Structures are given as structure tokens and as C-alpha cells.
C-alpha positions as CSV (number, residue, x, y, z in Angstrom):
1,M,3.8,-5.2,27.4
2,K,0.3,-4.0,26.7
3,T,0.1,-2.8,23.1
4,R,-0.3,0.7,22.2
5,V,-2.9,0.2,19.2
6,P,-5.3,-2.4,20.2
7,L,-6.9,-2.6,16.7
8,P,-6.7,-5.7,14.1
9,M,-5.2,-5.4,10.7
10,P,-8.1,-3.7,8.3
11,F,-8.8,-6.0,5.2
12,G,-8.7,-4.5,1.7
13,W,-6.2,-3.9,-1.3
14,F,-2.4,-3.2,-0.5
15,Q,0.3,-2.5,-2.3
16,V,3.3,-4.4,-2.0
17,L,5.7,-3.6,-4.8
18,Y,5.9,-1.5,-7.8
19,S,5.5,-3.0,-11.1
20,H,9.1,-2.4,-12.1
21,E,10.3,-4.1,-9.0
22,L,9.4,-7.5,-10.4
23,A,10.7,-8.7,-13.6
24,T,9.5,-11.5,-15.4
25,G,11.1,-15.2,-14.0
26,E,11.8,-13.1,-10.7
27,S,10.6,-14.3,-7.4
28,K,11.0,-12.0,-4.2
29,P,10.2,-12.8,-0.1
30,L,7.6,-10.3,1.2
31,E,6.4,-10.2,4.6
32,Y,3.1,-8.5,5.2
33,F,-0.3,-9.2,7.0
34,D,1.7,-11.0,9.9
35,T,2.5,-13.4,7.3
36,E,5.9,-14.9,5.1
37,L,5.1,-14.3,1.2
38,V,6.6,-14.9,-1.9
39,I,5.9,-13.3,-5.0
40,F,6.8,-14.4,-8.5
41,R,6.3,-13.2,-12.2
42,T,5.5,-15.8,-14.5
43,E,6.5,-16.1,-18.3
44,S,3.5,-15.0,-19.0
45,G,4.1,-11.7,-17.3
46,E,1.5,-12.4,-14.4
47,A,2.8,-11.1,-10.6
48,K,1.6,-14.1,-8.4
49,V,1.8,-14.4,-4.5
50,L,1.7,-17.2,-1.9
51,D,2.5,-18.4,1.3
52,A,6.0,-18.8,1.6
53,Y,6.7,-22.0,2.8
54,C,6.9,-25.2,0.8
55,P,4.3,-28.0,2.1
56,H,7.1,-31.0,1.4
57,M,9.4,-30.3,4.1
58,G,8.9,-26.5,4.8
59,A,11.7,-24.1,2.6
60,H,11.4,-20.8,1.9
61,L,10.2,-20.2,-1.7
62,G,11.2,-16.5,-1.7
63,Y,15.3,-17.4,-0.9
64,G,17.5,-18.9,-3.6
65,I,20.8,-21.0,-4.1
66,R,23.5,-21.2,-6.3
67,D,22.5,-18.8,-9.4
68,Q,20.0,-17.5,-7.3
69,A,21.6,-16.7,-4.5
70,G,21.0,-13.6,-2.9
71,G,17.5,-13.5,-4.9
72,G,14.1,-15.4,-4.9
73,S,13.9,-18.9,-6.2
74,Q,13.6,-20.3,-9.7
75,V,10.5,-19.4,-11.8
76,N,10.1,-22.3,-14.3
77,G,7.2,-21.0,-16.8
78,E,4.1,-20.1,-15.0
79,S,5.4,-22.1,-11.6
80,I,8.0,-21.1,-8.5
81,V,10.3,-23.7,-8.0
82,C,11.4,-24.8,-4.3
83,P,15.2,-24.7,-4.1
84,F,15.0,-27.5,-1.3
85,H,13.8,-30.5,-4.0
86,G,12.8,-28.8,-7.1
87,W,8.7,-29.3,-6.3
88,E,7.0,-26.8,-8.5
89,Y,3.6,-24.2,-7.7
90,N,1.9,-22.2,-9.9
91,G,0.0,-18.9,-8.8
92,E,-3.0,-21.0,-7.8
93,G,-0.9,-23.1,-4.8
94,V,-1.1,-26.1,-6.9
95,C,1.9,-28.6,-7.2
96,T,2.6,-28.9,-10.8
97,K,5.7,-30.6,-10.6
98,V,7.8,-33.2,-8.2
99,P,11.0,-34.0,-10.5
100,Y,11.6,-37.5,-9.1
101,A,8.8,-39.3,-8.0
102,T,6.4,-41.8,-9.5
103,N,4.0,-41.7,-7.1
104,P,3.0,-38.2,-5.5
105,P,1.4,-37.5,-2.7
106,P,-2.8,-37.7,-3.1
107,K,-3.3,-34.2,-3.0
108,V,-0.4,-33.4,-5.9
109,A,-1.9,-36.1,-7.9
110,R,-5.3,-34.7,-7.5
111,C,-3.9,-31.3,-8.7
112,E,-5.7,-29.8,-5.3
113,K,-4.5,-26.6,-4.1
114,V,-1.3,-27.4,-1.5
115,I,-0.2,-23.6,-0.8
116,K,-2.3,-20.4,-0.2
117,N,-2.5,-18.1,-3.2
118,W,-3.2,-15.0,-2.7
119,Q,-5.6,-12.3,-5.2
120,V,-3.3,-10.3,-7.1
121,R,-4.1,-7.0,-9.2
122,E,-2.0,-5.0,-10.9
123,L,-2.4,-1.6,-12.3
124,N,-1.4,2.1,-12.1
125,Q,2.1,0.4,-12.0
126,C,1.6,-1.0,-9.0
127,I,1.0,-4.3,-7.4
128,Y,-2.0,-4.8,-4.9
129,V,-2.5,-7.9,-2.9
130,W,-6.2,-8.7,-1.2
131,Y,-5.9,-9.2,2.5
132,H,-9.0,-10.4,4.9
133,P,-8.4,-12.1,7.8
134,E,-11.2,-14.2,7.4
135,D,-10.3,-15.0,3.6
136,V,-13.3,-13.5,2.4
137,E,-13.1,-12.9,-1.6
138,P,-12.3,-9.4,-2.7
139,L,-15.6,-6.9,-1.6
140,F,-14.4,-4.0,-3.9
141,E,-11.6,-3.4,-6.3
142,P,-8.9,-0.7,-7.0
143,E,-9.3,1.7,-9.5
144,A,-7.1,3.0,-12.5
145,I,-5.3,6.3,-12.1
146,P,-5.2,7.9,-15.4
147,E,-2.2,9.7,-14.4
148,A,-0.4,6.8,-13.4
149,A,-0.6,4.5,-16.4
150,A,2.7,3.2,-17.8
151,N,2.0,4.4,-21.4
152,N,0.6,7.8,-20.5
153,D,3.3,10.4,-22.0
154,E,1.8,13.4,-20.5
155,W,3.0,12.4,-17.2
156,G,6.5,11.5,-16.1
157,E,7.8,9.0,-14.2
158,L,7.0,7.8,-10.9
159,K,9.1,9.5,-8.1
160,T,9.2,7.0,-5.3
161,Y,9.7,6.9,-1.4
162,E,9.1,4.5,1.2
163,W,8.6,4.9,4.9
164,E,8.5,1.8,7.5
165,I,6.3,3.0,10.4
166,D,5.9,1.6,13.9
167,T,1.9,2.1,14.3
168,H,-0.9,0.8,13.2
169,M,-2.7,2.2,9.7
170,Q,-5.4,3.8,11.2
171,E,-3.0,5.7,13.0
172,I,-1.6,7.0,9.8
173,G,-5.0,7.6,8.0
174,E,-6.1,9.8,10.7
175,N,-3.9,12.5,9.5
176,A,-6.5,13.3,6.3
177,V,-8.9,14.7,8.9
178,D,-6.4,16.5,11.2
179,P,-5.8,20.2,10.0
180,A,-4.9,21.5,13.3
181,H,-1.5,19.2,14.0
182,F,-0.2,20.8,10.5
183,F,1.0,24.0,12.5
184,F,2.0,22.1,15.7
185,V,3.8,19.1,13.7
186,H,5.3,20.8,10.9
187,G,5.3,24.6,11.5
188,T,2.6,25.5,8.8
189,A,1.4,28.8,9.4
190,D,-2.2,28.5,7.0
191,V,-3.9,25.1,6.8
192,P,-7.1,25.3,4.7
193,T,-10.3,24.1,5.6
194,P,-11.5,21.3,3.4
195,T,-14.8,22.6,1.5
196,E,-16.3,19.1,0.9
197,M,-15.6,15.8,2.7
198,S,-17.6,12.7,2.1
199,F,-17.5,8.8,3.3
200,D,-19.4,6.4,0.7
201,E,-19.1,2.6,1.5
202,H,-15.4,1.7,0.8
203,K,-14.4,5.4,-0.5
204,R,-13.5,8.7,1.0
205,Y,-13.2,11.9,-0.3
206,G,-12.1,15.2,0.5
207,F,-11.5,18.5,-1.5
208,L,-10.0,22.2,-0.7
209,K,-9.2,25.2,-2.3
210,T,-6.0,26.6,-2.3
211,E,-4.0,29.8,-2.9
212,M,0.2,30.5,-3.4
213,H,1.1,34.1,-3.6
214,T,3.7,34.6,-6.0
215,P,5.8,37.3,-7.6
216,K,3.1,37.7,-10.6
217,G,-0.1,37.6,-8.1
218,T,-1.7,34.8,-6.5
219,V,-2.4,31.5,-7.9
220,H,-5.6,29.5,-6.9
221,G,-5.4,25.7,-6.9
222,S,-6.9,22.9,-5.0
223,I,-5.9,19.7,-3.3
224,E,-8.6,16.7,-3.9
225,N,-8.0,13.7,-1.7
226,S,-9.5,10.0,-1.8
227,S,-9.1,6.7,-0.9
228,I,-10.2,3.2,-1.9
229,G,-10.5,1.3,1.3
230,P,-7.7,1.8,3.8
231,G,-4.5,0.7,1.9
232,I,-5.0,3.0,-1.4
233,A,-5.1,6.6,-1.5
234,L,-4.9,9.5,-3.8
235,V,-3.7,13.2,-3.6
236,K,-4.1,16.1,-6.4
237,F,-2.5,19.4,-6.2
238,S,-3.2,21.7,-8.9
239,G,-1.9,25.3,-9.1
240,I,1.5,26.3,-10.5
241,C,2.6,22.2,-10.7
242,D,0.1,19.6,-11.3
243,T,1.2,16.8,-9.0
244,V,-0.1,13.2,-8.2
245,L,0.8,11.5,-5.2
246,M,-0.4,7.8,-4.7
247,A,0.0,7.4,-0.5
248,N,-0.5,3.8,-0.3
249,I,0.1,2.1,3.1
250,S,0.1,-1.2,3.8
251,P,-0.1,-3.4,6.8
252,V,3.3,-5.7,8.1
253,A,1.6,-6.2,11.6
254,P,-0.7,-5.2,13.4
255,E,1.4,-2.2,14.6
256,K,3.9,-1.8,11.7
257,S,3.2,-0.6,8.4
258,V,5.1,0.5,5.3
259,A,4.0,3.9,3.3
260,K,5.1,3.7,-0.4
261,Y,4.4,7.0,-2.1
262,A,4.8,7.8,-5.3
263,F,5.1,11.6,-6.9
264,I,3.7,12.1,-10.4
265,Q,4.0,15.4,-12.7
266,R,3.6,16.8,-16.0
267,A,6.3,15.6,-18.4
268,D,6.0,19.2,-19.9
269,A,6.6,21.2,-16.8
270,G,9.0,24.1,-17.0
271,K,11.5,25.0,-14.8
272,T,9.5,26.8,-12.4
273,A,6.8,24.3,-12.4
274,S,9.2,21.5,-11.8
275,R,10.9,23.7,-8.9
276,V,8.0,24.0,-7.4
277,G,6.8,20.4,-8.1
278,Q,10.0,19.3,-6.1
279,A,9.8,21.6,-3.7
280,I,5.8,20.2,-2.7
281,I,7.9,16.7,-2.8
282,D,10.3,17.9,-0.3
283,D,8.2,19.2,1.8
284,I,5.4,16.2,2.2
285,R,8.8,13.6,2.8
286,K,9.6,16.1,5.6
287,Q,6.5,15.9,7.1
288,M,6.5,12.2,6.7
289,D,9.8,12.1,8.8
290,E,8.2,14.3,11.5
291,D,4.6,12.6,11.7
292,R,6.5,9.2,12.0
293,I,8.1,10.4,15.8
294,I,4.7,11.0,16.7
295,W,3.3,7.8,15.5
296,A,5.8,5.6,16.9
297,H,5.2,6.4,20.4
298,K,1.5,7.7,20.7
299,R,-1.1,5.6,22.4
300,Y,-4.6,4.9,20.2
301,L,-7.2,6.3,22.7
302,E,-10.4,4.9,21.9
303,K,-12.3,8.1,23.3
304,P,-10.2,11.1,22.3
305,M,-10.9,14.4,24.5
306,L,-11.8,16.1,21.2
307,C,-12.4,19.9,21.1
308,D,-14.6,22.1,18.5
309,G,-11.4,22.7,16.4
310,D,-10.4,19.3,15.8
311,G,-11.3,17.5,12.3
312,P,-13.9,15.0,11.9
313,F,-12.4,12.2,13.8
314,N,-15.6,10.4,14.8
315,R,-16.9,10.3,11.1
316,F,-13.4,9.0,10.0
317,R,-13.1,6.4,12.3
318,K,-17.0,5.1,11.5
319,W,-15.9,4.8,8.1
320,Y,-12.6,2.9,9.0
321,G,-13.9,0.4,11.1
322,Q,-16.0,-1.4,8.4
323,F,-12.9,-2.5,7.7
324,L,-11.6,-4.0,11.0
325,T,-12.8,-7.5,11.5
326,P,-13.0,-8.7,14.0
327,S,-14.5,-5.3,15.8
328,P,-11.5,-3.8,17.5
329,I,-11.8,-3.5,21.6
330,G,-15.1,-1.5,22.8
331,R,-16.5,-1.4,19.6
332,G,-19.3,-4.1,19.4
């Protein structure tokens, strides 16, 4: 069957879990980047990610047995323990112990890496993993979001939602420059036009002003959105209820993505602001459910028939294209 979106997975930093989803001494299987992975948190508190399969006999390190059944494999100090024969591997992919061997394999004896390890960063209460199809080291870094800091008492807890979406990540990202679809897909009568939009190296930024009509008059606000690479996005709503949305997208496979949305609102918001804030969340969730139907069945067009009322798709695609390696079909 011909693919609907003939694009490779983009490179960048991608969220795989929230920090609270991985306790000290816990491990879990993951599937991202068309690859089986295992994540574990060491005794010292660091999150580590390795390829999933033990090089000894091929057991998956993300599935435990006996007391660990139904969960991940055992974590011993700074290493994960293979459930099949007890071999242990640290976060750098080095085998640190073969419990029954007196003459371990040469690579183990030389403390060489025997499993691929993945670069991990943990901030904003998120765990990010770096992916590049050619195993290039990170070319940029995720940035701290003050509102998402775990110790920020001015902002409330994360309200998280997740969707699996049967499409390439770029199709989802193009929504950021497509104001015209809001009326037809979401029934939104009035969509403000961005007053500022920029694409600079691995970053994208947009800003627009809003007006909300209330019984007490018009409340002026704004929507500010930005991206760090193709996988990390931030939207800030100001007005009646200040709301921050971390809208992160990660590739499971070329045509399968996961969207992890985390909303943060001020801890001291009053009743009216809280109701408005929840309405914002509910509306965005509804929009995602509506968009998924389009994304799951549309075909990517390399040269869409655009008109003067469409958004800056060509600018967006030129910016996004820098994260696609090798070049997708039709882009030399």
C-alpha cells in the first residue's frame, strides 16, 4: 500500500514520559522512533533510555517476571537487570555484571558499550529523548519553562491528556499556520490573524491579540506560541485565565505520532477564571478529536493548490524541512 505521507521521521528532542510516570527504581518499555526501547530511573534518580533487547540472548529489558510481572525489569542501583539471565546494564549501555560468569565476553571485560543508549534530558516535568536517524549528537537543547517547574507554587499541577494519531508529525504541526481550517473543522466563527510570526534556525514563534466579550466588557488578551524543533511546542494564553499549554508531539513511526498535552494554570485563579480555564482546555481537547479524523485519512501533498487566504505553509515547510534527514521525496 502506498504511504499517505512520504516523509521520514524528523530529528529533535521528543517527550516520551512525564517525570511523575517513572519512579526511582522503575523501568518501562517504550516504542518511539520505530524502535523498541526501555526506560529506567536509577537509584541516583536519573532517567536512562536504552535499546530494548539484551545482546546476550535477546530478552526485552522492559518486561519483568515474578515480583516484577506486569511491570518493567528490576533496577539494581544504576543498572537495569535482564529478566532472562540477570545480566546488568548501566545507562551508557555497558554491561556491569554477569552474575554467573568467570570469563565474560571480551566487550564486557573491556567495559565497552554493548547496547545503544539514548540522550535524555529531564526538565519541565517531562522526559525528553534525542532522536536523529544518523545518530548525530544533539544540535540544540530543550529549554526550561518557568511555569512548568515542579517547585513553582504560583502555578498549579499539570493537567495532562494524550492522543495517538495516525499521521506524520508534520501534518499536525501545519495546524499552527492554518487559520482557515478553524471555521470548517471546529466551527470557530472568528479566528484572529497572527500579528507576528518568525522562523529562526530550530525555533518558531507566533503572536496574536485576542478579545473576549464578557458582561463586564471586553477583555483583551493574547496567544503566544513557540516551538523548539519539531517536537516541543508551547502555547501561552493570556486574558481572563492565564493558561500555559505544553503541546509536545513525538513520532512512534513515520505515520504514527503521539500528542502529549499538559495544561498549567495559575494556582490562585478565582472561580470565574477557573471556569474559563477549564473551558479553554475542553475546547482544545474537542479540537484535537476533530483534527484527528482529518489527519488519519488525508494525504500529504508536496505541492498543495494554495490560495491567498491560506497560511504561510511554504515558510513552515521550509523551516520544518531542516529536521528531515534524508531529504523527503521531491526535496533535493
